mmCIF file of the N, C-alpha and C atoms, coordinates in Angstrom:
data_MODEL
# 
_entry.id   MODEL 
# 
loop_
_atom_site.group_PDB 
_atom_site.id 
_atom_site.type_symbol 
_atom_site.label_atom_id 
_atom_site.label_alt_id 
_atom_site.label_comp_id 
_atom_site.label_asym_id 
_atom_site.label_entity_id 
_atom_site.label_seq_id 
_atom_site.pdbx_PDB_ins_code 
_atom_site.Cartn_x 
_atom_site.Cartn_y 
_atom_site.Cartn_z 
_atom_site.occupancy 
_atom_site.B_iso_or_equiv 
_atom_site.pdbx_formal_charge 
_atom_site.auth_seq_id 
_atom_site.auth_comp_id 
_atom_site.auth_asym_id 
_atom_site.auth_atom_id 
_atom_site.pdbx_PDB_model_num 
ATOM 1   N N  . MET A 1 1  ? 15.950 -9.315  -85.959 1.00 0.00 ? 1  MET A N  1 
ATOM 2   C CA . MET A 1 1  ? 16.604 -8.692  -84.824 1.00 0.00 ? 1  MET A CA 1 
ATOM 3   C C  . MET A 1 1  ? 17.177 -9.792  -83.930 1.00 0.00 ? 1  MET A C  1 
ATOM 4   N N  . LEU A 1 2  ? 18.406 -9.644  -83.489 1.00 0.00 ? 2  LEU A N  1 
ATOM 5   C CA . LEU A 1 2  ? 19.040 -10.616 -82.611 1.00 0.00 ? 2  LEU A CA 1 
ATOM 6   C C  . LEU A 1 2  ? 18.688 -10.318 -81.160 1.00 0.00 ? 2  LEU A C  1 
ATOM 7   N N  . GLN A 1 3  ? 18.477 -11.393 -80.392 1.00 0.00 ? 3  GLN A N  1 
ATOM 8   C CA . GLN A 1 3  ? 18.185 -11.241 -78.976 1.00 0.00 ? 3  GLN A CA 1 
ATOM 9   C C  . GLN A 1 3  ? 19.321 -11.816 -78.162 1.00 0.00 ? 3  GLN A C  1 
ATOM 10  N N  . SER A 1 4  ? 19.490 -11.283 -76.970 1.00 0.00 ? 4  SER A N  1 
ATOM 11  C CA . SER A 1 4  ? 20.496 -11.786 -76.056 1.00 0.00 ? 4  SER A CA 1 
ATOM 12  C C  . SER A 1 4  ? 20.157 -13.236 -75.686 1.00 0.00 ? 4  SER A C  1 
ATOM 13  N N  . PRO A 1 5  ? 21.140 -14.118 -75.583 1.00 0.00 ? 5  PRO A N  1 
ATOM 14  C CA . PRO A 1 5  ? 20.859 -15.509 -75.227 1.00 0.00 ? 5  PRO A CA 1 
ATOM 15  C C  . PRO A 1 5  ? 20.153 -15.643 -73.874 1.00 0.00 ? 5  PRO A C  1 
ATOM 16  N N  . ASN A 1 6  ? 20.430 -14.756 -72.937 1.00 0.00 ? 6  ASN A N  1 
ATOM 17  C CA . ASN A 1 6  ? 19.825 -14.827 -71.611 1.00 0.00 ? 6  ASN A CA 1 
ATOM 18  C C  . ASN A 1 6  ? 18.361 -14.407 -71.616 1.00 0.00 ? 6  ASN A C  1 
ATOM 19  N N  . THR A 1 7  ? 17.922 -13.643 -72.602 1.00 0.00 ? 7  THR A N  1 
ATOM 20  C CA . THR A 1 7  ? 16.549 -13.158 -72.652 1.00 0.00 ? 7  THR A CA 1 
ATOM 21  C C  . THR A 1 7  ? 15.568 -14.313 -72.762 1.00 0.00 ? 7  THR A C  1 
ATOM 22  N N  . GLN A 1 8  ? 15.878 -15.315 -73.556 1.00 0.00 ? 8  GLN A N  1 
ATOM 23  C CA . GLN A 1 8  ? 14.989 -16.440 -73.777 1.00 0.00 ? 8  GLN A CA 1 
ATOM 24  C C  . GLN A 1 8  ? 14.969 -17.406 -72.595 1.00 0.00 ? 8  GLN A C  1 
ATOM 25  N N  . SER A 1 9  ? 16.077 -17.604 -71.895 1.00 0.00 ? 9  SER A N  1 
ATOM 26  C CA . SER A 1 9  ? 16.164 -18.639 -70.874 1.00 0.00 ? 9  SER A CA 1 
ATOM 27  C C  . SER A 1 9  ? 15.894 -18.132 -69.457 1.00 0.00 ? 9  SER A C  1 
ATOM 28  N N  . THR A 1 10 ? 15.846 -16.822 -69.238 1.00 0.00 ? 10 THR A N  1 
ATOM 29  C CA . THR A 1 10 ? 15.624 -16.274 -67.907 1.00 0.00 ? 10 THR A CA 1 
ATOM 30  C C  . THR A 1 10 ? 14.136 -16.281 -67.584 1.00 0.00 ? 10 THR A C  1 
ATOM 31  N N  . PRO A 1 11 ? 13.744 -16.948 -66.488 1.00 0.00 ? 11 PRO A N  1 
ATOM 32  C CA . PRO A 1 11 ? 12.325 -16.947 -66.134 1.00 0.00 ? 11 PRO A CA 1 
ATOM 33  C C  . PRO A 1 11 ? 11.879 -15.550 -65.692 1.00 0.00 ? 11 PRO A C  1 
ATOM 34  N N  . SER A 1 12 ? 10.619 -15.260 -65.909 1.00 0.00 ? 12 SER A N  1 
ATOM 35  C CA . SER A 1 12 ? 10.071 -13.966 -65.526 1.00 0.00 ? 12 SER A CA 1 
ATOM 36  C C  . SER A 1 12 ? 9.994  -13.859 -64.002 1.00 0.00 ? 12 SER A C  1 
ATOM 37  N N  . ILE A 1 13 ? 10.415 -12.733 -63.473 1.00 0.00 ? 13 ILE A N  1 
ATOM 38  C CA . ILE A 1 13 ? 10.359 -12.483 -62.036 1.00 0.00 ? 13 ILE A CA 1 
ATOM 39  C C  . ILE A 1 13 ? 9.152  -11.603 -61.762 1.00 0.00 ? 13 ILE A C  1 
ATOM 40  N N  . PRO A 1 14 ? 8.256  -12.016 -60.848 1.00 0.00 ? 14 PRO A N  1 
ATOM 41  C CA . PRO A 1 14 ? 7.089  -11.179 -60.545 1.00 0.00 ? 14 PRO A CA 1 
ATOM 42  C C  . PRO A 1 14 ? 7.524  -9.812  -60.018 1.00 0.00 ? 14 PRO A C  1 
ATOM 43  N N  . THR A 1 15 ? 6.842  -8.768  -60.454 1.00 0.00 ? 15 THR A N  1 
ATOM 44  C CA . THR A 1 15 ? 7.130  -7.412  -60.019 1.00 0.00 ? 15 THR A CA 1 
ATOM 45  C C  . THR A 1 15 ? 5.890  -6.836  -59.356 1.00 0.00 ? 15 THR A C  1 
ATOM 46  N N  . HIS A 1 16 ? 6.072  -6.250  -58.170 1.00 0.00 ? 16 HIS A N  1 
ATOM 47  C CA . HIS A 1 16 ? 4.960  -5.666  -57.421 1.00 0.00 ? 16 HIS A CA 1 
ATOM 48  C C  . HIS A 1 16 ? 5.315  -4.242  -57.035 1.00 0.00 ? 16 HIS A C  1 
ATOM 49  N N  . SER A 1 17 ? 4.364  -3.350  -57.139 1.00 0.00 ? 17 SER A N  1 
ATOM 50  C CA . SER A 1 17 ? 4.564  -1.962  -56.748 1.00 0.00 ? 17 SER A CA 1 
ATOM 51  C C  . SER A 1 17 ? 4.498  -1.836  -55.234 1.00 0.00 ? 17 SER A C  1 
ATOM 52  N N  . ALA A 1 18 ? 5.484  -1.186  -54.626 1.00 0.00 ? 18 ALA A N  1 
ATOM 53  C CA . ALA A 1 18 ? 5.467  -0.971  -53.179 1.00 0.00 ? 18 ALA A CA 1 
ATOM 54  C C  . ALA A 1 18 ? 4.271  -0.105  -52.788 1.00 0.00 ? 18 ALA A C  1 
ATOM 55  N N  . GLU A 1 19 ? 3.907  0.838   -53.644 1.00 0.00 ? 19 GLU A N  1 
ATOM 56  C CA . GLU A 1 19 ? 2.753  1.694   -53.365 1.00 0.00 ? 19 GLU A CA 1 
ATOM 57  C C  . GLU A 1 19 ? 1.459  0.878   -53.341 1.00 0.00 ? 19 GLU A C  1 
ATOM 58  N N  . THR A 1 20 ? 1.374  -0.127  -54.206 1.00 0.00 ? 20 THR A N  1 
ATOM 59  C CA . THR A 1 20 ? 0.195  -0.997  -54.208 1.00 0.00 ? 20 THR A CA 1 
ATOM 60  C C  . THR A 1 20 ? 0.188  -1.878  -52.965 1.00 0.00 ? 20 THR A C  1 
ATOM 61  N N  . LEU A 1 21 ? 1.342  -2.426  -52.595 1.00 0.00 ? 21 LEU A N  1 
ATOM 62  C CA . LEU A 1 21 ? 1.421  -3.273  -51.407 1.00 0.00 ? 21 LEU A CA 1 
ATOM 63  C C  . LEU A 1 21 ? 1.048  -2.509  -50.139 1.00 0.00 ? 21 LEU A C  1 
ATOM 64  N N  . THR A 1 22 ? 1.387  -1.230  -50.078 1.00 0.00 ? 22 THR A N  1 
ATOM 65  C CA . THR A 1 22 ? 1.080  -0.420  -48.894 1.00 0.00 ? 22 THR A CA 1 
ATOM 66  C C  . THR A 1 22 ? -0.258 0.297   -49.024 1.00 0.00 ? 22 THR A C  1 
ATOM 67  N N  . ALA A 1 23 ? -0.988 0.039   -50.106 1.00 0.00 ? 23 ALA A N  1 
ATOM 68  C CA . ALA A 1 23 ? -2.301 0.665   -50.355 1.00 0.00 ? 23 ALA A CA 1 
ATOM 69  C C  . ALA A 1 23 ? -2.204 2.190   -50.291 1.00 0.00 ? 23 ALA A C  1 
ATOM 70  N N  . GLY A 1 24 ? -1.102 2.731   -50.822 1.00 0.00 ? 24 GLY A N  1 
ATOM 71  C CA . GLY A 1 24 ? -0.909 4.173   -50.859 1.00 0.00 ? 24 GLY A CA 1 
ATOM 72  C C  . GLY A 1 24 ? -0.354 4.758   -49.576 1.00 0.00 ? 24 GLY A C  1 
ATOM 73  N N  . GLY A 1 25 ? -0.150 3.919   -48.573 1.00 0.00 ? 25 GLY A N  1 
ATOM 74  C CA . GLY A 1 25 ? 0.402  4.390   -47.295 1.00 0.00 ? 25 GLY A CA 1 
ATOM 75  C C  . GLY A 1 25 ? 1.904  4.205   -47.250 1.00 0.00 ? 25 GLY A C  1 
ATOM 76  N N  . GLN A 1 26 ? 2.426  4.047   -46.040 1.00 0.00 ? 26 GLN A N  1 
ATOM 77  C CA . GLN A 1 26 ? 3.871  3.906   -45.859 1.00 0.00 ? 26 GLN A CA 1 
ATOM 78  C C  . GLN A 1 26 ? 4.291  2.509   -45.411 1.00 0.00 ? 26 GLN A C  1 
ATOM 79  N N  . THR A 1 27 ? 3.343  1.680   -44.953 1.00 0.00 ? 27 THR A N  1 
ATOM 80  C CA . THR A 1 27 ? 3.707  0.368   -44.421 1.00 0.00 ? 27 THR A CA 1 
ATOM 81  C C  . THR A 1 27 ? 2.765  -0.719  -44.918 1.00 0.00 ? 27 THR A C  1 
ATOM 82  N N  . ALA A 1 28 ? 3.284  -1.950  -44.907 1.00 0.00 ? 28 ALA A N  1 
ATOM 83  C CA . ALA A 1 28 ? 2.483  -3.129  -45.235 1.00 0.00 ? 28 ALA A CA 1 
ATOM 84  C C  . ALA A 1 28 ? 3.050  -4.306  -44.458 1.00 0.00 ? 28 ALA A C  1 
ATOM 85  N N  . GLN A 1 29 ? 2.176  -5.233  -44.089 1.00 0.00 ? 29 GLN A N  1 
ATOM 86  C CA . GLN A 1 29 ? 2.625  -6.469  -43.463 1.00 0.00 ? 29 GLN A CA 1 
ATOM 87  C C  . GLN A 1 29 ? 2.699  -7.538  -44.544 1.00 0.00 ? 29 GLN A C  1 
ATOM 88  N N  . ILE A 1 30 ? 3.771  -8.310  -44.510 1.00 0.00 ? 30 ILE A N  1 
ATOM 89  C CA . ILE A 1 30 ? 3.968  -9.394  -45.473 1.00 0.00 ? 30 ILE A CA 1 
ATOM 90  C C  . ILE A 1 30 ? 4.154  -10.675 -44.676 1.00 0.00 ? 30 ILE A C  1 
ATOM 91  N N  . LYS A 1 31 ? 3.344  -11.682 -44.974 1.00 0.00 ? 31 LYS A N  1 
ATOM 92  C CA . LYS A 1 31 ? 3.416  -12.956 -44.263 1.00 0.00 ? 31 LYS A CA 1 
ATOM 93  C C  . LYS A 1 31 ? 4.163  -13.981 -45.104 1.00 0.00 ? 31 LYS A C  1 
ATOM 94  N N  . LEU A 1 32 ? 5.013  -14.742 -44.429 1.00 0.00 ? 32 LEU A N  1 
ATOM 95  C CA . LEU A 1 32 ? 5.715  -15.868 -45.025 1.00 0.00 ? 32 LEU A CA 1 
ATOM 96  C C  . LEU A 1 32 ? 5.635  -17.006 -44.013 1.00 0.00 ? 32 LEU A C  1 
ATOM 97  N N  . SER A 1 33 ? 4.868  -18.024 -44.355 1.00 0.00 ? 33 SER A N  1 
ATOM 98  C CA . SER A 1 33 ? 4.578  -19.129 -43.419 1.00 0.00 ? 33 SER A CA 1 
ATOM 99  C C  . SER A 1 33 ? 3.964  -18.545 -42.157 1.00 0.00 ? 33 SER A C  1 
ATOM 100 N N  . ASP A 1 34 ? 4.604  -18.759 -41.004 1.00 0.00 ? 34 ASP A N  1 
ATOM 101 C CA . ASP A 1 34 ? 4.044  -18.234 -39.753 1.00 0.00 ? 34 ASP A CA 1 
ATOM 102 C C  . ASP A 1 34 ? 4.739  -16.950 -39.295 1.00 0.00 ? 34 ASP A C  1 
ATOM 103 N N  . GLN A 1 35 ? 5.556  -16.354 -40.153 1.00 0.00 ? 35 GLN A N  1 
ATOM 104 C CA . GLN A 1 35 ? 6.274  -15.120 -39.826 1.00 0.00 ? 35 GLN A CA 1 
ATOM 105 C C  . GLN A 1 35 ? 5.609  -13.923 -40.487 1.00 0.00 ? 35 GLN A C  1 
ATOM 106 N N  . THR A 1 36 ? 5.567  -12.797 -39.790 1.00 0.00 ? 36 THR A N  1 
ATOM 107 C CA . THR A 1 36 ? 5.043  -11.553 -40.350 1.00 0.00 ? 36 THR A CA 1 
ATOM 108 C C  . THR A 1 36 ? 6.166  -10.538 -40.402 1.00 0.00 ? 36 THR A C  1 
ATOM 109 N N  . TYR A 1 37 ? 6.333  -9.915  -41.555 1.00 0.00 ? 37 TYR A N  1 
ATOM 110 C CA . TYR A 1 37 ? 7.360  -8.907  -41.772 1.00 0.00 ? 37 TYR A CA 1 
ATOM 111 C C  . TYR A 1 37 ? 6.695  -7.560  -42.022 1.00 0.00 ? 37 TYR A C  1 
ATOM 112 N N  . LEU A 1 38 ? 7.399  -6.479  -41.731 1.00 0.00 ? 38 LEU A N  1 
ATOM 113 C CA . LEU A 1 38 ? 6.893  -5.138  -41.966 1.00 0.00 ? 38 LEU A CA 1 
ATOM 114 C C  . LEU A 1 38 ? 7.700  -4.500  -43.100 1.00 0.00 ? 38 LEU A C  1 
ATOM 115 N N  . LEU A 1 39 ? 7.007  -4.102  -44.148 1.00 0.00 ? 39 LEU A N  1 
ATOM 116 C CA . LEU A 1 39 ? 7.630  -3.379  -45.254 1.00 0.00 ? 39 LEU A CA 1 
ATOM 117 C C  . LEU A 1 39 ? 7.319  -1.905  -45.056 1.00 0.00 ? 39 LEU A C  1 
ATOM 118 N N  . ARG A 1 40 ? 8.351  -1.069  -45.054 1.00 0.00 ? 40 ARG A N  1 
ATOM 119 C CA . ARG A 1 40 ? 8.154  0.360   -44.818 1.00 0.00 ? 40 ARG A CA 1 
ATOM 120 C C  . ARG A 1 40 ? 8.837  1.173   -45.914 1.00 0.00 ? 40 ARG A C  1 
ATOM 121 N N  . ILE A 1 41 ? 8.134  2.188   -46.412 1.00 0.00 ? 41 ILE A N  1 
ATOM 122 C CA . ILE A 1 41 ? 8.715  3.137   -47.360 1.00 0.00 ? 41 ILE A CA 1 
ATOM 123 C C  . ILE A 1 41 ? 9.198  4.334   -46.539 1.00 0.00 ? 41 ILE A C  1 
ATOM 124 N N  . THR A 1 42 ? 10.477 4.646   -46.642 1.00 0.00 ? 42 THR A N  1 
ATOM 125 C CA . THR A 1 42 ? 11.038 5.762   -45.874 1.00 0.00 ? 42 THR A CA 1 
ATOM 126 C C  . THR A 1 42 ? 10.730 7.099   -46.538 1.00 0.00 ? 42 THR A C  1 
ATOM 127 N N  . ARG A 1 43 ? 11.002 8.176   -45.832 1.00 0.00 ? 43 ARG A N  1 
ATOM 128 C CA . ARG A 1 43 ? 10.814 9.522   -46.400 1.00 0.00 ? 43 ARG A CA 1 
ATOM 129 C C  . ARG A 1 43 ? 11.691 9.741   -47.630 1.00 0.00 ? 43 ARG A C  1 
ATOM 130 N N  . ALA A 1 44 ? 12.828 9.052   -47.652 1.00 0.00 ? 44 ALA A N  1 
ATOM 131 C CA . ALA A 1 44 ? 13.767 9.173   -48.780 1.00 0.00 ? 44 ALA A CA 1 
ATOM 132 C C  . ALA A 1 44 ? 13.370 8.285   -49.946 1.00 0.00 ? 44 ALA A C  1 
ATOM 133 N N  . GLY A 1 45 ? 12.254 7.536   -49.809 1.00 0.00 ? 45 GLY A N  1 
ATOM 134 C CA . GLY A 1 45 ? 11.795 6.690   -50.891 1.00 0.00 ? 45 GLY A CA 1 
ATOM 135 C C  . GLY A 1 45 ? 12.499 5.351   -50.965 1.00 0.00 ? 45 GLY A C  1 
ATOM 136 N N  . LYS A 1 46 ? 13.127 4.939   -49.881 1.00 0.00 ? 46 LYS A N  1 
ATOM 137 C CA . LYS A 1 46 ? 13.791 3.625   -49.822 1.00 0.00 ? 46 LYS A CA 1 
ATOM 138 C C  . LYS A 1 46 ? 12.860 2.627   -49.139 1.00 0.00 ? 46 LYS A C  1 
ATOM 139 N N  . LEU A 1 47 ? 13.154 1.340   -49.321 1.00 0.00 ? 47 LEU A N  1 
ATOM 140 C CA . LEU A 1 47 ? 12.347 0.296   -48.682 1.00 0.00 ? 47 LEU A CA 1 
ATOM 141 C C  . LEU A 1 47 ? 13.131 -0.356  -47.554 1.00 0.00 ? 47 LEU A C  1 
ATOM 142 N N  . ILE A 1 48 ? 12.422 -0.632  -46.447 1.00 0.00 ? 48 ILE A N  1 
ATOM 143 C CA . ILE A 1 48 ? 13.008 -1.352  -45.318 1.00 0.00 ? 48 ILE A CA 1 
ATOM 144 C C  . ILE A 1 48 ? 12.065 -2.513  -45.012 1.00 0.00 ? 48 ILE A C  1 
ATOM 145 N N  . LEU A 1 49 ? 12.623 -3.717  -44.920 1.00 0.00 ? 49 LEU A N  1 
ATOM 146 C CA . LEU A 1 49 ? 11.848 -4.910  -44.557 1.00 0.00 ? 49 LEU A CA 1 
ATOM 147 C C  . LEU A 1 49 ? 12.395 -5.419  -43.244 1.00 0.00 ? 49 LEU A C  1 
ATOM 148 N N  . THR A 1 50 ? 11.532 -5.467  -42.212 1.00 0.00 ? 50 THR A N  1 
ATOM 149 C CA . THR A 1 50 ? 11.959 -5.926  -40.898 1.00 0.00 ? 50 THR A CA 1 
ATOM 150 C C  . THR A 1 50 ? 11.062 -7.050  -40.415 1.00 0.00 ? 50 THR A C  1 
ATOM 151 N N  . LYS A 1 51 ? 11.582 -7.824  -39.509 1.00 0.00 ? 51 LYS A N  1 
ATOM 152 C CA . LYS A 1 51 ? 10.840 -8.947  -38.937 1.00 0.00 ? 51 LYS A CA 1 
ATOM 153 C C  . LYS A 1 51 ? 10.136 -8.488  -37.690 1.00 0.00 ? 51 LYS A C  1 
# 
């Protein structure tokens, strides 16, 4: 079977479930260095990340 040339050379990107990050709720805090961000799942099922 032939594989796409990009399949072998593309590094794996970590994938995280938003539901896991929010522990089944609607919001989670995400820290980056000394900054804290708020991840929110909207009623429409979209994600919003705010500082």
